[in-house]
C-alpha positions in Angstrom: 59.1 -156.1 220.5 57.8 -155.3 224.0 55.6 -152.4 225.1 57.5 -150.6 227.9 55.2 -147.6 228.0 52.2 -149.8 228.7 54.1 -151.5 231.5 55.2 -148.1 232.9 51.6 -147.0 233.1 50.8 -150.2 235.0 53.6 -149.8 237.6 52.9 -146.1 238.1 49.2 -146.7 238.7 48.9 -146.3 242.5 46.1 -148.9 243.0 46.9 -151.5 240.3 50.5 -151.9 241.2 49.8 -152.1 245.0 47.2 -154.8 244.2 49.8 -156.7 242.1 52.3 -156.5 244.9 49.8 -157.7 247.5 48.9 -160.7 245.4 52.3 -161.6 243.9 54.9 -160.1 246.2 53.2 -160.0 249.7 56.5 -159.9 251.6 57.7 -156.8 249.7 54.3 -155.2 250.0 54.1 -155.6 253.8 57.8 -154.5 254.3 57.0 -151.3 252.5 58.9 -151.8 249.3 57.6 -149.3 246.7 58.5 -148.0 243.3 59.7 -144.4 243.4 60.5 -143.8 239.7 60.8 -145.8 236.5 61.4 -145.3 232.8 62.8 -147.5 230.1 66.4 -147.1 231.3 66.2 -146.9 235.1 64.1 -148.0 238.0 64.2 -146.7 241.6 62.6 -148.7 244.5 62.5 -147.7 248.1 62.4 -149.7 251.3 61.8 -148.0 254.7 63.3 -148.9 258.1 60.2 -149.9 260.0 58.9 -152.6 262.3 58.3 -155.1 259.5 61.6 -154.5 257.9 63.9 -154.3 260.9 66.6 -156.5 262.2 67.8 -156.8 265.9 70.6 -154.2 265.2 68.3 -151.3 264.6 68.6 -151.2 260.9 66.8 -152.6 257.8 67.0 -156.4 257.5 69.3 -157.5 254.6 66.5 -159.5 253.1 64.3 -156.4 252.8 67.2 -154.5 251.2 67.6 -157.5 248.8 64.0 -157.4 247.8 64.2 -153.7 246.9 67.4 -154.1 245.0 66.1 -157.2 243.1 62.8 -155.3 242.3 64.7 -152.4 240.8 66.4 -154.7 238.4 63.4 -157.1 237.9 60.9 -154.4 237.0 63.3 -153.2 234.2 63.4 -156.8 232.9 59.6 -157.2 233.1 59.1 -153.9 231.4 61.2 -155.0 228.4 59.4 -158.3 228.2 55.8 -157.0 228.6 53.7 -158.5 225.9 56.8 -159.4 223.9 56.5 -161.8 221.0 58.1 -164.3 221.0 57.6 -164.6 224.8 60.8 -164.7 226.8 61.2 -166.2 230.3 63.3 -164.6 233.0 64.9 -166.0 236.1 67.3 -164.8 238.8 70.3 -167.1 238.7 72.6 -165.2 241.2 72.5 -162.4 243.6 75.4 -160.7 245.5 75.2 -157.9 248.0 77.7 -155.7 249.7 76.7 -153.6 252.7 78.6 -150.3 253.4 76.5 -148.6 256.1 73.6 -149.4 258.4 70.3 -148.7 256.7 68.4 -146.7 259.4 65.9 -144.8 257.2 64.5 -145.0 253.8 66.9 -146.7 251.3 66.3 -146.1 247.6 67.8 -148.7 245.2 68.4 -147.6 241.6 69.2 -149.7 238.6 70.2 -147.9 235.4 70.7 -151.0 233.2 67.6 -150.8 231.0 69.4 -150.4 227.7 71.7 -153.4 228.5 68.7 -155.5 229.5 67.1 -154.7 226.2 70.2 -155.7 224.2 70.5 -159.0 226.2 66.8 -159.9 225.6 67.2 -159.1 221.9 70.4 -161.3 221.8 68.5 -164.2 223.4 65.7 -163.9 220.8 68.0 -163.5 217.8 70.3 -166.4 218.8 67.5 -168.6 220.3 69.8 -169.3 223.2 69.7 -168.5 226.8 71.5 -165.3 227.8 72.5 -163.8 231.1 73.1 -160.2 232.3 74.3 -158.9 235.7 72.4 -155.8 236.7 73.7 -153.4 239.4 71.5 -151.7 241.9 72.8 -149.1 244.4 70.9 -148.3 247.6 71.3 -144.8 248.9 70.1 -143.2 252.1 68.6 -139.7 252.5 72.1 -138.2 252.5 72.9 -139.8 249.2 75.4 -142.2 250.7 75.6 -145.7 249.3 74.2 -148.1 252.0 74.4 -151.3 249.9 75.0 -152.4 246.4 73.7 -155.5 244.7 74.6 -157.5 241.6 71.6 -159.4 240.3 72.2 -161.9 237.5 69.2 -162.6 235.3 68.8 -165.3 232.7 66.6 -164.8 229.6 65.4 -167.6 227.3 62.8 -167.7 224.5 59.8 -169.8 225.6 59.2 -172.8 223.5 55.8 -173.1 221.7 55.0 -176.6 222.9 51.2 -176.9 223.2 
C-alpha cells in the first residue's frame, strides 16, 4: 500500500513543495500554479492570470490552465503511489479540455477522483496489467463559475523488477 498522509505532508509543506516545483515543474512554478487544498479524495490547484500566464486575449493561456488541471489529477495519482510496493509507474496518455469562459483572474481546478484512482491502481497491481483511468478536473473562477473542464487519462503499470 501507499502512504497518502506522508505525501500530503510533503505537498502541504510551504517550502519543500515550492522547491520540488522549482526543480521538477519550473514552468508551473513560474506561472504561479499552486496547491490550494488536498486530501486522499480531492486536490485543488490554482493558477492566476498574470504576466507569465497570459495570452494576447487578456486571459490565462490555455497551457497554464492545462498545467493546473493536470496537476490536480496528477498529485492525487502520486499521493496514492507514494512509497508503494510494488512500485507502479504512471503516465498521461490523453488530455482533453473544454473552455467555457475567459479565465481573467485566479482559476481553481479541482479533481475529486481519489477513490477511483486508488481502485485503478489496486486493479493494476492485482492483475499485473496496465490500467487506465480518466480523471475530471473543473476550473472555477472567483464567482464559482466553471471556466474550463479537463479530462486527463492516466495509465498505471506495475514496474518490473529487472536489475
